[in-house]
TIDREN-469321 format. One record per residue (C-alpha): z, y, x. Coordinates in pm, 1 decimal, padded with zeros to 6 digits. Example, Ala and Ser with C-alpha at 12.3 -4.5 7.8 and 13.67 -1.06 7.14 Angstrom:
BEGIN
          Z          Y          X
    00780.0   -00450.0    01230.0
    00714.0   -00106.0    01367.0
***
This chain:
BEGIN
          Z          Y          X
   -22237.6    07859.8   -14900.9
   -22084.2    08013.0   -14514.8
   -21965.9    07760.9   -14265.4
   -22105.5    07453.5   -14520.2
   -21926.9    07645.0   -14814.4
   -22083.3    07954.1   -14648.3
   -22423.0    07781.8   -14670.1
   -22436.3    07656.3   -15027.6
   -22413.2    07600.1   -15019.9
   -22264.7    07773.0   -15314.3
   -22137.8    08310.4   -16939.1
   -22215.7    08477.4   -17313.0
   -22393.1    08770.2   -17486.3
   -22554.6    08791.0   -17827.3
   -22788.6    09083.5   -17875.1
   -22570.6    09287.7   -18113.1
   -22193.1    09288.9   -18121.4
   -22155.0    09093.6   -18443.3
   -21787.2    09008.8   -18466.9
   -21448.5    09034.2   -18303.0
   -21464.7    08830.9   -17982.7
   -21841.7    08869.9   -17968.8
   -22033.2    09023.7   -17682.4
   -22158.7    09374.4   -17624.5
   -22512.9    09476.3   -17702.8
   -22744.0    09595.6   -17421.2
   -22677.0    09953.5   -17529.6
   -22302.2    09910.9   -17574.4
   -22207.3    10207.8   -17353.8
   -22504.4    10437.4   -17393.0
   -22425.6    10601.8   -17725.8
   -22679.0    10679.5   -17998.8
   -22918.1    10910.3   -17818.1
   -23133.6    10645.8   -17657.0
   -23395.0    10599.0   -17931.4
   -23663.9    10799.3   -17752.1
   -23594.3    10610.5   -17429.6
   -23625.2    10278.4   -17609.9
   -23961.6    10390.2   -17747.4
   -24082.4    10448.0   -17391.1
   -23949.6    10108.9   -17280.9
   -24144.4    09939.7   -17560.0
   -24468.3    10132.7   -17497.0
   -24720.9    09902.2   -17325.3
   -24927.6    10204.8   -17220.6
   -24641.3    10365.8   -17027.6
   -24601.8    10323.9   -16652.6
   -24379.5    10029.2   -16557.4
   -24139.2    10252.8   -16365.2
   -24093.6    10477.7   -16668.0
   -24047.0    10177.6   -16896.0
   -23775.1    10031.5   -16672.1
   -23596.1    10366.1   -16642.3
   -23604.6    10409.1   -17021.0
   -23393.5    10100.1   -17089.2
   -23040.1    10222.4   -17167.0
   -22803.8    10156.0   -16876.8
   -23087.0    10089.6   -16630.4
   -23152.0    10306.6   -16322.3
   -23444.0    10273.8   -16083.0
   -23295.0    10341.6   -15740.3
   -23603.5    10281.3   -15525.9
   -23964.6    10169.0   -15536.2
   -24077.2    09991.3   -15221.6
   -24442.3    09954.9   -15124.8
   -24618.9    09619.5   -15112.2
   -24952.1    09529.5   -14957.0
   -25068.9    09321.2   -15250.7
   -25098.8    09545.5   -15552.3
   -24765.8    09429.3   -15693.8
   -24501.3    09692.8   -15758.7
   -24146.2    09635.1   -15641.6
   -23837.5    09814.3   -15770.5
   -23468.3    09809.1   -15687.5
   -23248.0    09894.6   -15984.1
   -22896.2    09889.5   -16121.4
   -22785.2    09794.2   -16471.3
   -22459.2    09887.1   -16639.1
   -22271.2    09566.0   -16717.8
   -21930.7    09512.5   -16880.3
   -21663.0    09387.0   -16644.8
   -21567.2    09145.7   -16922.4
   -21842.5    09059.7   -17170.8
   -21584.8    08932.7   -17418.9
   -21379.9    09253.8   -17397.8
   -21640.6    09523.4   -17318.8
   -21393.5    09807.5   -17368.2
   -21228.9    09712.7   -17036.6
   -21490.7    09903.4   -16841.5
   -21824.3    09862.4   -16667.1
   -21978.5    09823.5   -16324.8
   -22325.6    09864.6   -16177.5
   -22509.3    09539.5   -16105.7
   -22805.3    09540.3   -15870.5
   -23130.3    09365.5   -15947.9
   -23496.3    09390.5   -15854.0
   -23826.9    09369.6   -16037.5
   -24151.2    09251.7   -15880.8
   -24416.0    09362.7   -16129.5
   -24739.0    09164.0   -16154.3
   -24853.4    09250.5   -16504.7
   -24747.8    09259.1   -16867.8
   -24983.1    08969.8   -16942.6
   -24814.2    08736.5   -16691.3
   -24509.1    08508.8   -16726.9
   -24180.5    08629.1   -16576.3
   -23951.0    08430.5   -16347.7
   -23581.2    08516.3   -16352.5
   -23423.0    08442.1   -16015.3
   -23045.5    08390.4   -16012.6
   -22972.4    08448.2   -15645.9
   -22611.0    08331.5   -15657.8
   -22523.8    08569.3   -15374.8
   -22611.5    08921.4   -15264.9
   -22953.1    09060.9   -15351.7
   -23238.0    09056.1   -15103.0
   -23397.2    09400.1   -15101.6
   -23746.7    09325.5   -14970.9
   -24033.6    09200.5   -15189.3
   -24068.5    08822.8   -15189.6
   -24149.9    08553.9   -15441.2
   -23983.7    08228.8   -15537.3
   -24197.2    07917.4   -15554.4
   -24218.2    07926.2   -15938.0
   -24329.3    08290.5   -15922.4
   -24608.0    08197.6   -15684.7
   -24709.3    07899.1   -15895.3
   -24744.2    08099.6   -16217.1
   -24858.9    08421.5   -16044.5
   -24599.3    08605.8   -16246.9
   -24346.8    08886.0   -16248.4
   -24006.7    08823.9   -16090.9
   -23665.3    08963.2   -16181.9
   -23389.6    08889.2   -15928.7
   -23022.1    08949.8   -16003.1
   -22730.4    08997.3   -15765.3
   -22437.6    08774.2   -15854.8
   -22140.0    08969.2   -15986.4
   -21860.7    09051.8   -15740.9
   -22091.2    09032.4   -15440.4
   -22102.2    09381.0   -15295.6
   -22209.0    09629.7   -15408.4
   -22214.9    09467.3   -15756.5
   -21835.8    09458.6   -15770.9
   -21603.3    09653.4   -16001.6
   -21346.2    09873.2   -15831.8
   -21072.9    09766.2   -15861.5
   -21188.0    09405.1   -15880.0
   -21031.6    09179.3   -16141.0
   -21128.8    08849.9   -15981.7
   -21060.5    08653.1   -16297.9
   -21388.2    08802.3   -16426.2
   -21597.8    08655.8   -16142.5
   -21671.1    08317.8   -16298.2
   -21949.5    08114.6   -16455.6
   -21926.3    08247.5   -16811.5
   -21927.9    08614.1   -16714.7
   -22219.9    08569.4   -16472.3
   -22423.3    08382.9   -16733.1
   -22359.8    08670.5   -16973.9
   -22484.5    08914.8   -16708.2
   -22810.1    08719.9   -16691.5
   -22844.8    08696.3   -17067.9
   -22789.5    09066.7   -17119.6
   -23036.4    09168.1   -16847.2
   -23307.1    08927.4   -16963.3
   -23260.5    09039.2   -17324.7
   -23310.4    09402.5   -17221.8
   -23619.6    09328.5   -17011.2
   -23788.6    09128.1   -17284.2
   -23876.8    09466.3   -17435.2
   -24120.1    09493.4   -17144.1
   -24204.9    09135.8   -17044.6
   -24292.0    08947.8   -17361.0
   -24473.6    08643.7   -17223.7
   -24289.2    08322.1   -17133.1
   -23984.0    08340.3   -16908.1
   -23871.3    08079.6   -16655.4
   -23548.9    08080.9   -16453.9
   -23495.1    07953.9   -16102.9
   -23254.2    07960.1   -15810.6
   -23170.1    07767.6   -15495.4
   -22836.1    07620.3   -15388.4
   -22566.1    07832.1   -15555.2
   -22851.2    08014.5   -15723.2
   -22976.0    07680.4   -15856.2
   -22628.4    07613.5   -15990.1
   -22623.2    07959.9   -16148.7
   -22959.0    07905.3   -16317.9
   -22820.4    07584.0   -16469.4
   -22500.6    07753.8   -16590.6
   -22709.3    08029.7   -16746.0
   -22908.5    07771.9   -16945.9
   -22592.6    07593.1   -17053.8
   -22464.2    07903.6   -17234.7
   -22800.2    08056.7   -17329.5
   -23036.9    07759.2   -17361.5
   -23308.8    07951.9   -17547.4
   -23338.6    08256.4   -17321.3
   -23611.8    08101.2   -17105.6
   -23876.6    07834.2   -17157.2
   -23776.6    07628.7   -16853.2
   -23560.4    07619.2   -16540.7
   -23642.4    07503.5   -16187.3
   -23314.7    07455.0   -15997.6
   -23341.8    07378.5   -15626.6
   -23082.7    07188.7   -15418.9
   -22804.5    07254.0   -15672.5
   -22475.7    07065.3   -15610.1
   -22279.0    06924.4   -15902.4
   -21921.6    06864.9   -15790.0
   -21756.9    06749.4   -16112.5
   -21464.8    06569.8   -15943.3
   -21324.9    06740.9   -15636.3
   -21097.9    06445.1   -15561.2
   -21395.9    06210.0   -15521.7
   -21515.9    06236.3   -15162.3
   -21693.9    05896.8   -15158.0
   -22048.4    06032.0   -15219.7
   -22026.0    06274.6   -14927.2
   -21872.0    06014.0   -14698.2
   -22144.6    05766.9   -14792.3
   -22409.5    06029.7   -14727.1
   -22293.6    06091.6   -14369.5
   -22268.5    05719.7   -14306.2
   -22633.1    05666.6   -14397.3
   -22833.7    05982.7   -14335.1
   -23089.6    05966.2   -14054.8
   -23076.0    05697.0   -13790.4
   -22765.4    05529.9   -13642.4
   -22856.6    05683.9   -13308.0
   -22873.5    06037.0   -13448.6
   -22546.8    05998.7   -13638.6
   -22375.7    05869.0   -13325.2
   -22510.8    06157.1   -13114.5
   -22391.8    06417.0   -13365.1
   -22044.4    06264.5   -13396.0
   -22015.8    06243.2   -13018.0
   -22112.4    06604.9   -12955.2
   -21877.3    06717.0   -13232.5
   -21591.3    06529.3   -13066.3
   -21684.1    06675.1   -12729.0
   -21655.4    07029.5   -12864.6
   -21292.3    06945.1   -12945.9
   -21229.6    06750.0   -12623.7
   -21336.2    07058.9   -12425.1
   -21146.7    07293.6   -12651.5
   -20940.9    07429.4   -12362.6
   -21260.8    07563.0   -12202.8
   -21488.2    07638.4   -12500.4
   -21240.2    07797.5   -12739.2
   -21159.0    08086.9   -12500.3
   -21533.3    08162.8   -12491.0
   -21540.5    08150.9   -12870.5
   -21246.3    08390.6   -12891.0
   -21391.8    08625.1   -12627.3
   -21730.8    08639.4   -12798.3
   -21565.1    08724.0   -13128.7
   -21355.6    08993.7   -12964.2
   -21670.0    09144.0   -12811.7
   -21832.1    09142.0   -13156.4
   -21530.0    09317.9   -13306.7
   -21434.5    09010.1   -13507.9
   -21083.9    08936.4   -13635.7
   -20927.9    08626.8   -13795.3
   -20675.5    08749.8   -14049.4
   -20809.3    08527.2   -14329.4
   -20799.4    08206.4   -14125.5
   -20498.9    08343.7   -13936.2
   -20590.6    08237.7   -13580.3
   -20892.1    08189.0   -13355.8
   -20775.1    07829.4   -13304.1
   -20807.8    07754.8   -13675.8
   -21143.4    07933.0   -13689.3
   -21277.0    07734.6   -13393.7
   -21165.7    07402.2   -13539.5
   -21313.1    07483.4   -13879.9
   -21642.5    07580.6   -13721.4
   -21660.7    07263.3   -13513.0
   -21589.0    07054.6   -13820.2
   -21894.1    07211.2   -13984.2
   -22161.5    07142.7   -13723.9
   -22270.5    06799.6   -13851.2
   -22295.5    06924.0   -14209.7
   -22484.8    07229.5   -14088.9
   -22724.7    07017.0   -13884.3
   -22834.1    06807.0   -14180.7
   -22843.5    07103.9   -14414.8
   -23100.6    07297.6   -14213.8
   -23251.5    07064.1   -13955.8
   -23495.8    06777.1   -13982.0
   -23465.3    06423.9   -13844.9
   -23699.0    06524.1   -13560.8
   -23435.2    06773.4   -13442.4
   -23206.5    06487.2   -13343.6
   -23386.0    06486.9   -13007.7
   -23240.7    06833.7   -12940.8
   -22877.1    06726.7   -12985.8
   -22699.1    06744.4   -12646.9
   -22582.6    06418.8   -12492.3
   -22207.1    06461.9   -12513.1
   -22119.8    06267.7   -12198.1
   -22353.1    06463.5   -11968.1
   -22400.5    06803.9   -12133.8
   -22266.1    07106.8   -11951.2
   -22022.2    07344.1   -12118.2
   -22305.0    07595.6   -12148.0
   -22531.7    07344.4   -12320.9
   -22261.6    07242.6   -12566.9
   -22164.3    07599.5   -12646.9
   -22525.6    07711.9   -12689.0
   -22595.1    07426.5   -12933.8
   -22271.5    07499.3   -13119.6
   -22366.1    07867.4   -13153.0
   -22718.2    07778.8   -13270.2
   -22585.9    07540.1   -13536.3
   -22289.4    07739.4   -13653.9
   -22288.7    08093.9   -13524.7
   -21968.1    08165.6   -13335.0
   -21871.3    08461.9   -13556.0
   -21922.8    08296.7   -13897.4
   -21551.5    08220.4   -13943.2
   -21445.9    08579.2   -13873.1
   -21305.6    08816.1   -14133.4
   -21617.7    09027.2   -14108.3
   -21851.8    08737.7   -14185.0
   -21631.2    08584.0   -14452.1
   -21600.8    08914.6   -14639.4
   -21966.3    08885.4   -14742.8
   -21885.0    08561.4   -14924.2
   -21546.0    08626.6   -15079.6
   -21702.2    08598.9   -15425.5
   -21842.9    08256.5   -15338.8
   -21519.0    08122.7   -15195.8
   -21330.1    08252.3   -15496.6
   -21564.5    08063.8   -15728.8
   -21540.5    07750.3   -15518.4
   -21161.1    07772.4   -15529.1
   -21148.6    07830.7   -15904.9
   -21447.6    07650.1   -16061.4
   -21711.2    07500.2   -15832.6
   -21493.3    07289.3   -15605.6
   -21582.3    07188.4   -15250.3
   -21700.9    06871.3   -15077.4
   -21470.6    06656.1   -14869.2
   -21560.5    06351.7   -14660.3
   -21422.0    06122.9   -14394.4
   -21354.1    06282.4   -14053.8
   -21119.3    06012.0   -13926.1
   -21324.9    05981.1   -13606.4
   -21187.8    06325.8   -13511.1
   -20829.5    06275.7   -13626.7
   -20676.8    06249.1   -13279.4
   -20828.8    06584.2   -13178.3
   -20747.5    06796.0   -13484.3
   -20468.2    07055.0   -13482.2
   -20464.3    07110.3   -13858.6
   -20478.3    06920.9   -14183.3
   -20847.2    06875.1   -14251.3
   -20837.2    06919.4   -14628.4
   -20620.0    07229.4   -14606.8
   -20847.6    07393.3   -14350.8
   -21160.0    07279.7   -14537.3
   -21044.9    07401.0   -14879.5
   -21219.1    07714.4   -15014.3
   -20874.7    07864.6   -15079.4
   -20838.6    07898.2   -14700.3
   -21136.1    08135.3   -14697.3
   -21016.8    08364.7   -14976.1
   -20794.4    08656.6   -14866.3
   -20433.1    08571.7   -14944.8
   -20388.3    08875.4   -15170.2
   -20642.6    08730.9   -15418.0
   -20474.8    08457.9   -15629.3
   -20670.7    08145.8   -15727.9
   -20615.9    07865.3   -15979.5
   -20864.0    07579.3   -16007.4
   -21018.8    07493.6   -16344.4
   -21121.2    07124.1   -16333.0
   -21312.2    07147.0   -16662.0
   -21572.5    07409.7   -16569.3
   -21812.7    07180.3   -16383.2
   -21751.4    06887.3   -16616.9
   -21863.9    07103.3   -16906.3
   -22190.0    07192.6   -16730.1
   -22253.9    06831.7   -16630.4
   -22190.7    06710.5   -16985.5
   -22432.8    06966.9   -17126.5
   -22708.3    06866.8   -16881.7
   -22673.8    06500.9   -16981.1
   -22640.9    06558.3   -17355.8
   -22835.9    06871.3   -17443.1
   -23051.1    07007.1   -17160.7
   -23417.6    07074.1   -17229.2
   -23691.2    07168.6   -16984.4
   -23487.0    07166.4   -16663.7
   -23620.2    07048.6   -16328.6
   -23391.0    06970.4   -16035.0
   -23536.2    06942.1   -15683.6
   -23327.9    06796.5   -15397.7
   -23371.7    06709.7   -15031.2
   -23310.3    06349.6   -14930.1
   -23131.1    06454.1   -14609.1
   -22943.0    06752.2   -14755.8
   -22567.1    06689.3   -14783.6
   -22547.9    06920.0   -15085.7
   -22752.6    06663.0   -15273.9
   -22488.8    06392.1   -15233.6
   -22354.9    06495.0   -15576.2
   -22665.0    06598.7   -15771.6
   -22717.2    06680.1   -16134.2
   -22824.6    06371.2   -16324.6
   -23001.9    06347.2   -16658.8
   -22859.4    06161.5   -16957.4
   -22954.7    06029.6   -17298.9
   -22976.1    06380.6   -17443.5
   -23183.7    06542.4   -17166.2
   -23530.8    06624.9   -17295.8
   -23842.7    06714.6   -17101.1
   -23625.8    06734.0   -16786.7
   -23679.2    06591.1   -16438.0
   -23510.5    06521.2   -16104.4
   -23719.5    06509.2   -15785.4
   -23614.4    06437.7   -15427.9
   -23810.1    06534.2   -15116.6
   -23795.2    06234.3   -14876.7
   -23620.2    06347.5   -14559.0
   -23596.9    06700.5   -14697.1
   -23323.1    06947.5   -14609.9
   -23170.3    07242.2   -14800.5
   -23509.2    07413.4   -14804.6
   -23672.3    07145.2   -15017.7
   -23909.8    07254.0   -15291.8
   -24193.7    07133.4   -15512.5
   -24454.5    07190.7   -15243.9
   -24275.8    06947.1   -15010.4
   -24270.6    06658.3   -15257.2
   -24516.9    06369.6   -15218.6
   -24857.7    06479.6   -15345.7
   -24847.0    06301.4   -15681.8
   -24495.5    06423.8   -15764.0
   -24577.8    06776.5   -15645.3
   -24881.0    06788.2   -15876.8
   -24676.1    06649.8   -16165.6
   -24396.2    06901.7   -16115.8
   -24641.3    07189.5   -16071.7
   -24819.8    07098.9   -16394.9
   -24488.1    07099.7   -16577.7
   -24396.3    07445.5   -16444.5
   -24734.0    07577.6   -16557.3
   -24687.1    07418.4   -16898.3
   -24344.3    07575.1   -16945.0
   -24490.9    07911.4   -16841.4
   -24754.7    07887.5   -17115.0
   -25038.7    07837.1   -16866.2
   -25131.7    07475.3   -16934.4
   -25443.9    07570.4   -17130.9
   -25567.2    07834.8   -16890.9
   -25868.2    07722.4   -16693.7
   -25755.7    07928.1   -16395.2
   -25398.1    07795.1   -16387.2
   -25464.3    07536.7   -16117.3
   -25624.0    07793.3   -15889.8
   -25296.6    07985.0   -15886.7
   -25108.1    07704.0   -15713.1
   -25024.6    07789.7   -15354.7
   -25112.8    08158.2   -15387.0
   -24952.7    08336.1   -15091.3
   -25030.0    08701.4   -15161.8
   -24669.1    08800.0   -15092.8
   -24472.2    08631.6   -14812.4
   -24344.1    08306.8   -14964.7
   -23981.7    08291.1   -15063.7
   -23789.8    07972.6   -14996.1
   -23419.3    07884.9   -15009.6
   -23382.1    07985.6   -14643.1
   -23548.1    08325.6   -14654.2
   -23292.9    08544.9   -14830.4
   -22973.3    08662.1   -14664.2
   -22743.5    08488.5   -14909.6
   -22919.2    08155.2   -14866.9
   -22983.7    08163.9   -14495.1
   -22621.6    08226.9   -14401.3
   -22478.2    07993.9   -14660.2
   -22235.9    07746.9   -14499.4
   -21944.4    07524.3   -14588.3
   -21615.7    07609.7   -14415.6
   -21621.1    07275.8   -14248.1
***
């Protein structure tokens, strides 16, 4: 979600339009002349590219080669700006299809951010050796209406995007479907199931935060008071303080480097605010992407040179990540955080004497949304999702990292959760997955994924585990995940 919001760390369509207030059908804007196209889409003997192109509203923009025999397509799909009022117009939403075979399960990947445009596979896709459909989250460019009505950028509308796309593609892929996502994508896969629980057979949500009460900062504070060793925590706090103590020398370098890069600070207003926000984020960023063994690389604050401090700061944070140019890629995330998702807060009293600005004001996602875009926070959005998970969720798996700050407020199961599981990778960071769990838990979780995919009775199912025919996809590999940071 970008500086730790920039790292996250980071809803309804029935098939036909049945009644007033209902949702548009997949062919809502294509007229009545698409029957022949639909016949092609449903023809199992037709080429996959022709079948995709025959779905009304779908355009194949590019086929990229792979070295594995899979076929990989980039496409757009015509979506309503407002699924509940489809007459308000449409926009083109990007997605991709990695085709393995009509006889294989399909994994639906809710990215949560912008779409990666090179072939790669999520862990569930590798485990089931299946097809993969990946969707770009609405209002991330270029999947943004023009002009943009930001009130249509939320959870319900995005879930409806997913439902409508999956419904259309089930004409082609008729075996079991799973959904997955990491970080904000893991959140999105959960929201999708909340509003369309029967679209897929199971969901694997990685490192998905669940911030139901934005006023409760105790879990995050407790996390930072206990993660790692006392020595590592002390070293990180000391070097963070030192970056502020030497502000008079390091901030001019920060400003000069941004000027050289062509960066501006209109959103955050000044380079001083941008520098302070970036320094506040370095401890969160360390635990999000580093391992405990990386504590040995933290500079010793008392003896480190300015160059050593600045180099470490740049490696952890990226000195341009608070610029207008970097933030613009994540406006859709910050808007959602400011209106529905909320943001984490925690104790930074050990820095209080060195701060120029109110911590919670500078840390708030509203600070990272351009001032011309209005926001109003809905405190019920996340509570609704959390309540559904505890009371009604079926076949959902959550995977967290024990040392990942985004896991300080995880999804938890309740009395109504059925065939659902929560796993935590000991010492894991924001890249935690099933393969990094202890062996017994990894085997258990893998078997459940295979079962949900309809592969439990296949003698060859176990041999598929760990297949690496396409470069493995993890939460850190795609652009939207790798750059995801919190504005602290």
